[in-house]
Structure formats: C-alpha cells, structure tokens
C-alpha positions as CSV (number, residue, x, y, z in Angstrom):
1,X,-7.4,-13.6,30.2
2,X,-7.5,-16.9,28.5
3,X,-3.8,-17.5,27.9
4,X,-2.2,-15.8,30.9
5,X,-0.7,-12.4,31.2
6,X,2.6,-10.6,31.2
7,X,3.6,-9.3,34.6
8,X,5.7,-6.1,35.0
9,X,8.2,-5.0,37.6
10,X,6.4,-3.2,40.4
11,X,8.4,0.0,39.7
12,X,7.4,-0.1,36.0
13,X,10.9,-0.5,34.6
14,X,11.5,-2.6,31.5
15,X,14.6,-4.3,30.3
16,X,16.7,-1.9,28.3
17,X,16.1,-1.9,24.6
18,X,19.6,-3.3,23.9
19,X,19.2,-6.2,26.3
20,X,21.9,-8.9,26.3
21,X,21.2,-11.8,23.9
22,X,21.4,-15.4,24.7
23,X,24.8,-16.8,23.7
24,X,24.6,-18.2,20.3
25,X,21.3,-16.5,19.4
26,X,20.9,-15.1,15.9
27,X,21.5,-11.3,15.6
28,X,19.0,-9.6,13.3
29,X,20.6,-7.5,10.7
30,X,19.7,-3.8,10.9
31,X,18.3,-2.5,7.7
32,X,18.7,1.1,6.4
33,X,16.4,3.6,8.1
34,X,13.9,6.0,6.6
35,X,11.6,8.0,8.8
36,X,12.6,5.9,11.8
37,X,11.6,2.5,10.2
38,X,14.0,-0.1,9.2
39,X,13.2,-1.2,5.7
40,X,14.1,-3.9,3.2
41,X,15.5,-2.8,-0.2
42,X,13.0,-1.8,-2.8
43,X,12.2,-4.0,-5.7
44,X,14.2,-3.3,-8.8
45,X,13.4,-0.4,-11.1
46,X,11.9,-2.6,-13.8
47,X,9.3,-4.0,-11.3
48,X,8.4,-0.5,-10.2
49,X,7.9,0.6,-13.8
50,X,5.5,-2.3,-14.2
51,X,3.7,-1.3,-11.0
52,X,3.1,2.2,-12.4
53,X,1.4,0.8,-15.4
54,X,-1.3,-1.0,-13.4
55,X,-4.7,0.2,-14.5
56,X,-7.0,1.9,-12.0
57,X,-4.3,2.8,-9.5
58,X,-3.1,6.1,-8.0
59,X,0.1,7.3,-6.5
60,X,1.0,5.9,-3.1
61,X,2.1,8.8,-0.8
62,X,5.7,8.7,0.2
63,X,6.9,6.2,-2.4
64,X,6.9,5.5,-6.2
65,X,4.7,2.4,-6.0
66,X,1.1,2.4,-7.1
67,X,-1.8,1.1,-5.2
68,X,-5.6,0.9,-5.7
69,X,-7.6,3.9,-4.7
70,X,-8.6,3.9,-1.0
71,X,-12.0,2.6,-0.2
72,X,-14.5,5.3,0.9
73,X,-15.2,5.3,4.6
74,X,-18.2,3.1,5.4
75,X,-18.2,1.4,2.1
76,X,-19.0,-2.3,2.0
77,X,-16.1,-4.7,1.8
78,X,-15.9,-7.9,-0.1
79,X,-14.2,-10.0,2.6
80,X,-13.2,-12.7,0.2
81,X,-11.3,-10.1,-1.9
82,X,-10.0,-7.9,0.9
83,X,-8.4,-10.8,2.7
84,X,-6.5,-11.9,-0.4
85,X,-3.1,-10.4,-1.3
86,X,-4.3,-7.5,-3.5
87,X,-0.9,-6.8,-5.1
88,X,-0.7,-10.4,-6.3
89,X,-4.2,-10.3,-7.8
90,X,-3.1,-7.4,-9.9
91,X,-0.2,-9.5,-11.3
92,X,2.5,-7.9,-9.1
93,X,5.0,-10.6,-8.0
94,X,6.9,-8.1,-5.9
95,X,5.6,-9.3,-2.5
96,X,6.7,-12.9,-3.3
97,X,10.1,-11.7,-4.5
98,X,10.6,-9.6,-1.4
99,X,9.7,-12.6,0.8
100,X,12.2,-14.8,-1.1
101,X,14.8,-12.1,-0.9
102,X,14.2,-11.8,2.9
103,X,14.8,-15.5,3.3
104,X,18.1,-15.2,1.4
105,X,19.3,-12.2,3.5
106,X,18.1,-13.5,6.8
107,X,18.0,-17.3,6.7
108,X,15.9,-18.4,9.7
109,X,14.9,-21.9,10.8
110,X,11.3,-22.3,11.7
111,X,12.4,-23.0,15.3
112,X,14.6,-19.9,15.5
113,X,14.3,-17.4,18.4
114,X,11.9,-14.5,18.2
115,X,13.8,-11.2,18.6
116,X,11.7,-8.6,16.8
117,X,7.9,-8.1,16.5
118,X,5.9,-5.6,14.4
119,X,2.7,-4.3,16.0
120,X,0.1,-2.9,13.7
121,X,-2.0,-0.3,15.5
122,X,-1.2,2.0,18.4
123,X,-4.6,1.9,20.2
124,X,-4.6,0.5,23.7
125,X,-4.5,-3.1,22.5
126,X,-1.4,-2.6,20.3
127,X,0.4,-0.5,22.8
128,X,-0.3,-3.0,25.6
129,X,1.1,-5.7,23.5
130,X,4.2,-3.7,22.6
131,X,4.7,-2.7,26.2
132,X,4.5,-6.3,27.4
133,X,6.8,-7.5,24.7
134,X,9.5,-4.9,25.4
135,X,9.2,-5.8,29.1
136,X,10.1,-9.4,28.0
137,X,13.1,-8.2,26.0
138,X,11.6,-8.4,22.5
139,X,12.3,-5.5,20.1
140,X,9.2,-4.0,18.6
141,X,8.1,-1.6,15.9
142,X,4.6,-0.1,16.2
143,X,2.8,1.2,13.1
144,X,0.0,3.6,13.6
145,X,-2.1,5.1,10.8
146,X,-3.2,8.1,12.7
147,X,-1.1,11.1,13.8
148,X,-2.0,10.3,17.4
149,X,-2.0,7.2,19.6
150,X,-5.0,5.8,21.5
151,X,-7.3,4.6,18.6
152,X,-10.9,4.8,19.8
153,X,-9.8,6.3,23.1
154,X,-9.5,10.0,22.3
155,X,-9.5,12.7,25.0
156,X,-10.1,16.3,23.7
157,X,-11.0,19.7,25.0
158,X,-13.8,22.1,24.1
159,X,-13.2,25.8,23.5
160,X,-14.2,26.3,27.1
161,X,-11.3,24.2,28.3
162,X,-13.6,21.3,29.2
163,X,-12.1,17.9,29.0
164,X,-14.2,15.4,27.1
165,X,-13.9,11.8,25.9
166,X,-14.8,11.4,22.3
167,X,-14.3,7.6,22.6
168,X,-13.9,5.1,25.4
169,X,-14.9,6.8,28.6
170,X,-16.4,4.8,31.5
171,X,-14.2,2.7,33.7
172,X,-16.5,0.6,35.8
173,X,-16.5,-2.5,38.0
174,X,-14.1,-5.3,37.1
175,X,-11.6,-3.2,35.2
176,X,-8.7,-4.8,37.0
177,X,-6.2,-4.6,34.1
178,X,-7.0,-0.9,33.6
179,X,-6.5,-0.3,37.3
180,X,-3.2,-2.1,37.4
181,X,-1.9,-0.3,34.3
182,X,-3.0,3.1,35.6
183,X,-1.2,2.5,38.9
184,X,2.0,1.4,37.1
185,X,1.9,4.4,34.8
186,X,1.2,6.9,37.6
187,X,-2.3,7.7,36.3
188,X,-5.0,8.5,38.8
189,X,-8.5,7.2,38.3
190,X,-11.0,9.8,39.5
191,X,-14.7,9.4,40.2
192,X,-17.2,10.8,37.7
193,X,-19.9,11.3,40.4
194,X,-22.3,9.0,38.5
195,X,-23.2,5.3,38.8
196,X,-24.3,3.2,35.9
197,X,-27.7,2.2,37.4
198,X,-28.4,5.5,39.0
199,X,-29.8,7.2,35.9
200,X,-32.9,9.1,36.4
201,X,-35.4,7.8,33.9
202,X,-37.5,10.0,31.7
203,X,-40.4,9.7,31.7
204,X,-40.3,8.1,35.1
205,X,-41.9,4.6,34.8
206,X,-41.9,4.2,38.6
207,X,-39.7,1.1,38.5
208,X,-38.7,-0.4,41.9
209,X,-35.0,-0.9,42.0
210,X,-35.1,-4.2,43.9
211,X,-37.7,-5.6,41.5
212,X,-35.5,-4.7,38.6
213,X,-32.4,-6.4,40.1
214,X,-34.5,-9.5,40.9
215,X,-35.7,-9.6,37.3
216,X,-32.1,-9.2,36.0
217,X,-31.1,-12.4,37.9
218,X,-33.9,-14.3,36.2
219,X,-33.1,-12.9,32.8
220,X,-29.4,-13.8,33.1
221,X,-30.2,-17.3,34.2
222,X,-32.4,-17.9,31.2
223,X,-29.9,-16.3,28.9
224,X,-27.2,-18.5,30.1
225,X,-29.3,-21.6,29.3
226,X,-30.2,-20.3,25.8
227,X,-27.5,-17.8,24.7
228,X,-28.3,-18.3,21.0
229,X,-32.0,-17.3,21.2
230,X,-33.2,-13.9,20.3
231,X,-32.7,-11.4,23.2
232,X,-36.2,-10.0,22.7
233,X,-37.8,-13.4,23.0
234,X,-36.0,-14.2,26.3
235,X,-37.0,-10.8,27.7
236,X,-40.6,-11.3,26.7
237,X,-40.8,-14.7,28.4
238,X,-38.9,-13.9,31.6
239,X,-39.9,-10.3,32.4
240,X,-43.7,-9.7,33.0
241,X,-43.4,-6.1,33.9
242,X,-43.4,-4.1,30.6
243,X,-41.6,-1.1,32.2
244,X,-38.7,-3.3,33.4
245,X,-38.6,-5.1,30.1
246,X,-38.3,-1.9,28.2
247,X,-35.7,-0.6,30.6
248,X,-33.5,-3.7,30.0
249,X,-34.0,-3.5,26.3
250,X,-33.0,0.2,26.3
251,X,-30.0,-0.4,28.4
252,X,-28.7,-3.3,26.4
253,X,-29.2,-1.6,23.1
254,X,-27.5,1.5,24.4
255,X,-24.5,-0.4,25.8
256,X,-24.0,-2.6,22.7
257,X,-24.7,0.3,20.3
258,X,-26.7,-2.2,18.2
259,X,-30.5,-2.8,17.8
260,X,-31.7,-5.3,20.4
261,X,-33.8,-7.0,17.8
262,X,-30.6,-8.2,16.1
263,X,-28.9,-9.4,19.3
264,X,-28.8,-12.9,20.8
265,X,-29.7,-13.6,24.4
266,X,-26.0,-13.9,25.3
267,X,-25.9,-10.1,25.5
268,X,-28.5,-10.2,28.3
269,X,-25.8,-11.7,30.5
270,X,-24.7,-8.1,31.0
271,X,-27.9,-6.9,32.5
272,X,-26.8,-7.0,36.1
273,X,-23.5,-5.5,35.1
274,X,-25.4,-2.6,33.6
275,X,-27.1,-2.3,37.0
276,X,-23.9,-2.3,38.9
277,X,-23.8,0.3,41.7
278,X,-20.0,1.2,41.5
279,X,-19.1,4.7,40.6
280,X,-17.8,5.3,37.1
281,X,-14.3,6.6,36.8
282,X,-12.0,8.3,34.3
283,X,-8.3,8.8,34.1
284,X,-7.3,12.2,35.4
285,X,-6.2,14.3,32.4
286,X,-8.1,12.0,30.0
287,X,-8.3,8.3,29.3
288,X,-6.0,8.8,26.4
289,X,-3.3,9.5,28.9
290,X,-2.9,5.7,29.3
291,X,-2.0,5.5,25.6
292,X,0.3,8.5,25.7
293,X,2.3,7.1,28.6
294,X,2.6,3.7,27.0
295,X,3.8,5.3,23.8
296,X,6.2,7.5,25.6
297,X,7.8,4.4,27.2
298,X,8.3,3.0,23.7
299,X,9.8,6.2,22.3
300,X,10.7,6.3,18.6
301,X,9.5,2.7,18.2
302,X,6.0,4.1,17.6
303,X,5.7,5.3,14.0
304,X,2.6,7.5,13.5
305,X,1.1,8.2,10.1
306,X,2.2,4.8,8.9
307,X,-0.7,2.5,8.0
308,X,0.0,-1.1,7.2
309,X,-1.0,-2.1,3.7
310,X,-0.3,-5.9,3.7
311,X,1.3,-8.7,5.7
312,X,3.3,-11.5,4.1
313,X,4.0,-14.3,6.5
314,X,5.5,-17.8,6.5
315,X,7.3,-20.1,9.0
316,X,10.4,-18.0,9.1
317,X,8.9,-14.5,9.7
318,X,6.7,-11.7,8.4
319,X,7.0,-8.7,6.2
320,X,4.6,-5.8,6.8
321,X,4.3,-3.4,3.9
322,X,3.6,0.3,4.4
323,X,3.6,3.3,2.0
324,X,7.1,4.1,3.1
325,X,8.6,0.6,2.7
326,X,8.7,-2.8,4.4
327,X,9.2,-3.8,8.0
328,X,10.6,-7.3,8.6
329,X,10.0,-9.1,11.9
330,X,9.8,-12.6,13.4
331,X,6.1,-12.1,14.1
332,X,3.3,-9.5,13.9
333,X,0.5,-8.5,16.2
334,X,-2.4,-7.1,14.2
335,X,-4.4,-4.8,16.6
336,X,-6.7,-2.9,14.3
337,X,-10.6,-2.7,14.3
338,X,-12.5,-5.4,12.4
339,X,-13.2,-3.3,9.3
340,X,-9.5,-2.6,8.8
341,X,-8.6,-6.2,9.5
342,X,-11.0,-7.3,6.8
343,X,-9.3,-4.8,4.4
344,X,-5.7,-5.8,5.2
345,X,-4.1,-8.0,2.6
346,X,-2.5,-11.3,3.9
347,X,-0.1,-13.4,1.8
348,X,-0.9,-16.2,2.0
349,X,-4.5,-15.6,2.8
350,X,-5.8,-16.4,6.3
351,X,-7.6,-19.8,6.7
352,X,-11.2,-19.9,5.6
353,X,-12.6,-20.4,9.1
354,X,-10.7,-17.3,10.3
355,X,-11.9,-15.3,7.3
356,X,-15.5,-16.4,8.0
357,X,-15.2,-15.4,11.7
358,X,-13.8,-11.9,10.8
359,X,-16.5,-11.5,8.2
360,X,-19.4,-12.2,10.6
361,X,-18.3,-9.6,13.2
362,X,-20.1,-6.2,12.8
363,X,-19.2,-2.8,13.9
364,X,-21.8,-1.0,16.0
365,X,-22.9,2.5,15.4
366,X,-22.7,5.2,18.1
367,X,-22.2,8.9,18.6
368,X,-21.3,11.2,21.5
369,X,-22.4,14.8,22.1
370,X,-20.7,17.4,24.3
371,X,-22.4,20.7,25.1
372,X,-21.0,23.5,27.3
373,X,-23.2,24.8,30.1
374,X,-23.6,28.5,30.8
375,X,-23.9,27.7,34.6
376,X,-22.6,24.8,36.6
377,X,-24.7,21.7,37.4
378,X,-24.4,18.8,39.8
379,X,-23.0,15.5,38.6
380,X,-26.0,13.5,37.4
381,X,-27.3,11.2,34.7
382,X,-30.7,11.0,33.0
383,X,-31.9,8.5,30.4
384,X,-34.6,8.6,27.9
385,X,-36.0,5.1,27.9
386,X,-38.1,5.4,24.8
387,X,-35.4,7.4,23.0
388,X,-32.7,5.0,24.1
389,X,-30.1,7.7,24.7
390,X,-28.8,9.3,27.9
391,X,-27.0,12.4,29.1
392,X,-24.7,13.0,32.0
393,X,-22.6,15.7,33.8
394,X,-19.4,15.1,35.7
395,X,-16.7,17.1,37.5
396,X,-14.2,15.2,35.3
397,X,-14.7,18.0,32.7
398,X,-12.1,19.8,34.9
399,X,-14.0,23.2,34.7
400,X,-16.6,22.7,37.5
401,X,-19.3,20.6,35.9
402,X,-20.0,23.0,33.1
403,X,-20.5,20.4,30.3
404,X,-23.1,17.8,29.5
405,X,-22.2,14.7,27.6
406,X,-24.7,12.4,25.8
407,X,-24.4,9.0,24.3
408,X,-26.5,7.5,21.5
409,X,-26.0,3.8,20.8
410,X,-27.3,2.0,17.7
411,X,-28.0,3.2,14.2
412,X,-31.7,3.8,14.7
413,X,-31.0,6.2,17.7
414,X,-28.1,8.0,15.9
415,X,-30.4,8.4,12.9
416,X,-33.3,9.7,15.0
417,X,-31.1,12.3,16.6
418,X,-29.6,13.3,13.2
419,X,-26.2,13.0,14.8
420,X,-24.3,12.8,11.5
421,X,-25.9,16.1,10.4
422,X,-24.7,18.1,13.4
423,X,-25.7,18.7,17.0
424,X,-28.8,20.8,16.6
425,X,-31.5,18.1,16.8
426,X,-29.7,16.2,19.5
427,X,-29.3,19.4,21.6
428,X,-33.0,19.9,21.4
429,X,-33.7,16.3,22.6
430,X,-31.3,16.8,25.5
431,X,-33.0,20.1,26.4
432,X,-36.4,18.3,26.5
433,X,-34.9,15.4,28.5
434,X,-33.1,17.7,31.0
435,X,-34.7,21.1,31.0
436,X,-32.8,22.3,34.1
437,X,-29.5,22.5,32.2
438,X,-28.5,25.9,30.8
439,X,-27.2,24.7,27.5
440,X,-24.8,26.8,25.3
441,X,-25.3,25.3,21.8
442,X,-22.6,27.4,20.1
443,X,-19.8,25.4,21.6
444,X,-21.3,21.9,21.1
445,X,-19.5,19.1,19.2
446,X,-20.6,15.7,18.0
447,X,-18.3,12.7,17.5
448,X,-19.2,9.8,15.3
449,X,-16.9,6.9,14.5
450,X,-18.6,5.4,11.4
451,X,-17.0,8.1,9.2
452,X,-13.5,7.7,10.8
453,X,-11.5,5.8,8.1
454,X,-9.3,4.1,10.8
455,X,-12.3,2.8,12.8
456,X,-15.4,2.7,10.6
457,X,-17.7,2.1,13.6
458,X,-17.8,2.2,17.4
459,X,-16.9,-1.4,18.5
460,X,-17.5,-5.0,17.6
461,X,-20.8,-6.9,18.0
462,X,-22.0,-10.3,16.8
463,X,-25.6,-10.2,15.5
464,X,-28.3,-12.8,16.0
465,X,-27.9,-15.8,13.8
466,X,-24.1,-15.4,13.6
467,X,-22.4,-18.7,13.7
468,X,-18.9,-17.5,14.5
469,X,-16.5,-19.4,16.8
470,X,-15.3,-16.3,18.6
471,X,-12.1,-18.1,19.7
472,X,-10.9,-17.9,16.1
473,X,-10.7,-14.1,16.4
474,X,-7.9,-14.5,18.9
475,X,-6.2,-17.6,17.7
476,X,-2.7,-17.0,16.1
477,X,-2.2,-18.0,12.4
478,X,1.4,-19.1,12.3
479,X,3.4,-15.9,13.2
480,X,0.4,-13.7,12.9
481,X,-1.2,-12.8,16.2
482,X,-4.4,-10.8,16.8
483,X,-5.4,-8.2,19.4
484,X,-8.2,-5.7,19.8
485,X,-11.4,-5.4,21.8
486,X,-13.1,-7.7,19.2
487,X,-10.8,-10.5,20.4
488,X,-12.1,-10.2,24.0
489,X,-15.6,-11.5,23.9
490,X,-16.3,-11.0,27.6
491,X,-15.0,-7.4,27.4
492,X,-15.7,-6.4,23.8
493,X,-16.2,-2.7,23.2
494,X,-14.3,-1.6,26.4
495,X,-11.0,-0.2,27.4
496,X,-10.5,-3.2,29.6
497,X,-11.1,-5.5,26.7
498,X,-8.5,-3.8,24.6
499,X,-5.9,-3.9,27.3
500,X,-6.6,-7.5,28.1
501,X,-6.3,-8.5,24.4
502,X,-3.0,-6.7,24.1
503,X,-1.5,-8.6,27.1
504,X,-2.9,-11.9,25.8
505,X,-1.5,-11.2,22.3
506,X,2.0,-10.6,23.9
507,X,1.6,-13.9,25.7
508,X,0.8,-15.6,22.4
509,X,3.9,-14.2,20.8
510,X,6.1,-15.3,23.8
511,X,4.5,-18.7,23.5
512,X,5.8,-18.9,19.9
513,X,9.2,-18.1,21.5
514,X,8.8,-21.0,23.9
515,X,7.8,-23.3,21.1
516,X,10.9,-22.2,19.2
517,X,13.1,-22.9,22.2
518,X,11.5,-26.4,22.5
519,X,12.1,-27.1,18.8
520,X,15.8,-26.0,19.2
521,X,16.3,-28.3,22.2
522,X,14.6,-31.2,20.4
523,X,16.6,-30.7,17.2
524,X,19.9,-30.4,19.1
525,X,19.2,-33.4,21.3
C-alpha cells in the first residue's frame, strides 16, 4: 500500500471519541454548532453585503453568501481556473481574513500535534480514512455532498425486490483489504456464481483457453518492457491469433471503460488478471453495506448533504468552507473523484506539478443495465466480443436469479447502446446476445455516472501520451492529503483501490503527527 497501513483491533473496537490527551497537548476550542458541524464565526455583515453585490452569482443554499452558478454536469473544466481560490478571484478577501482570524483564535505552531482532521467525501476512500484516523485517536468530521454514503458504490433494489449494484460490484482475486474490512465489520462475502474468464463468447470464436493464457503471459512481458507504447501496437506485435487479440482488446476496453486506442501498454499488464479463474463475490446485502457500517461507526461525525466548496491551508491548519459554514482542522483528507478535485478551490493553489497531474487524469465512461426476468435462470455470463459489452446473472440478486445485469465500458459502447437515452436499445442487444433469457423490459433500469454531478464519470484512467507522475496524485501538499481510487494506480477503478487509498491517506496524516512530534522534541531539546 505504499506507505503502510493502519491496523485495527481484532474485535473492531476503536478508541473512544473522547480519548485522553497527552499531558500538555493543546486542546482544540469547540466552536458553535449548526447542523452538527462546528463552524467559525461568519465574516462581518459589511463583507457579506459586498459578497451579495458580486456579479453573476446566485444565492448559496443554507447561508447568505453568494457563489458562482454551479457548473453543469459533464461540462469542461478549466483546470487552471478551478484550482485557484475562486472567491479571491472575485475580489473577496473573506477567506484570507478567516484564515488570519483562525490563527488569532487558535495559535498553532507548525510542529503542533494533530488532533482533528476534516475528511471531504464519504465514499469508501474517505470513510476508510476516517475510520483509521478515529482508531488512532484523531477526531474527524466527514463532509459528504450526497444524501447517502458510499459514493460510486451504490446498492439498490428493483421493484421486484432484486438487489442490484449500480456502481462498484465485483470483488475478485487480491482484494485483501476488502476481505479484511468485511470480516471486521461482520459483512459476509458471497459468491456470484460467475468467474471473470468464464464468459461465454458470442459469437463463439473457438478460442482455446490455454492458448489465450499463454498469449497473456507474452503480452504482459512485452507491456512491462514498454509500458508507454500504445496498447494496440503491443497487441498487434505479440498476438498472432486475431481472435485472441480481439478478445484481449475487448476485455481491456471493457475493464478500463475507455477506448483501447487511447490506452498505453501498461493497461495490458491486467490481461492475466482479467483471465483469473477465481469466483467473483459481492457483499451480502449489497456492497454499499461496507460504507453504511463504516459510517455507522462514525455516527454524527458524518455530515451528509454538505459539499465542500474550498480548502484554505497553511502550516498551522486548514479551513474547509461549505455552504453552511467553515470547518477548521489540523489537516484535511480530500477523497473526491478527479472532476470534483479539479473544481475544488485551494488557497493557496496546489503546486503546478500536482495541478498538471490532476489535469491529465480522465474519467472513463460506463453504464450498467438491470433487467428483471419473468422466469429464473442459472448463474452465467456472456460477452459480446465485437460489441464489447457483457451480461450476467447471479443469485446475489436475492430473489432466485431473476435479474440480468449488463456492463458497457467506454464511451463508444455506451453511445452504440444508446444507454443515456434509456434501456430499450440495450435490452434488444442483450436479447440478441442471450436469447434464452425471458426478459421483462418494464422493470429495467440504466445507471450512468457521467451525469452524476458528484462523480461525472465512472473511474479514473490515464490516456496514451499522458506524462503524469502518478505518485503526485497521492503525495500530500502540506496538510492537504489525497485519497480515492485515482490515487491507487495498481487498483484504480476498484473497491479495493478506494479502501487502500483511504488507509494510506490516514497513514499520511499520522505521519504528519509523527513529524510534529519530532519537531517538538527537537525544539524542546
């Protein structure tokens, strides 16, 4: 996990919220509470009057301040602008005054102890970070924009009662952090009855499984030697069988949810993983149960419906601004998807190399379809190699395998299936792919993430020709720490990656604590 992990007690207990402090440690002043969040005092009325006069602004829900109109979902973002403190660009000096007032109210030496952390985002990454920090005795406030926890892990039910996963679904080989967390939370991982490589192919190209596995070894070896080359070039040079080559291209494009023509060879290192023979699993009751139980352990420290608008930071702490007020802390963990990270205002701005790294990361495009079945089916999986989408049935629907799910990864596939227009075209393609299913189109539902304002895409991906140093995505900037699947390059786009990033971010925060302790000892010696 890069920087180590936070271990929990075997029985899952955490240190009580009001843990004893180290003798002589600074006690953070409690600020007045509104809606469960401790806030700093508002700017004076004259400043608020000036704010209301700003041109091109609209009322900010829940407060008298004004802010720019929200950016439409999916709109292009100017990263150079979005990563600057927008309120200062408009001539508002309020953020700077609040930061100076915070310093006056709570004088903190740069080497002072960390006692309180704000976590932005209550997806699995943010919740894992908050959980690990509270286990270490750090007070947290978790801000979540949605009215639910889990982020892009979202379990739901159809009208039939079928349990479906609108987001992250498949728990496969190597998900050790997920397995450990599920065991600690008392969540059972149940088999889906399908295996990643065991998809029936349509039309059947007659591929020999052993030949495909042998080709995967060759592809991965060449990709490791030339990870920056185009994936399609490496496939063309290393795989002579066109059917196997097309299978690999279809699987990689589906898994990354991005056109393979725009991917570098590094993504081919996943080919054998995609051919892994382990059974896929889900959390009993839904994968979102992991997030729900983590949030339940944090109680009223999780504030839903509270998006962060900006982060002011310096050597003494951070101030996170929301529509309801301001949260002050010693550090912040920002655990939001890449598009929201680009739009979040930082004061001072993030370093140029970090801004460039964030800018180069793209969000893939994917959609999921769920269709009730009039009669039960066996657990199975079928893939359209030319169509580059697949469908599956599983007893995890909890109603006797009476639902078929389908996954479309990459914008061209989503467009071809007309997924953003509704389920009709896609249902027709599933019927042609798998004619034995007795589909009930009336109860079908399609989930896309591109139009979700708090995701704006499926998951992160680096395109061909990107020159990003991926380590910058997870490197702290002072007291600003980052988490999210995009900060786990080996596990990007997965539940496992989100959880690992959260634990790594907590370790980064605690490393700041250790550095503070060292500074205190050095200064006192």
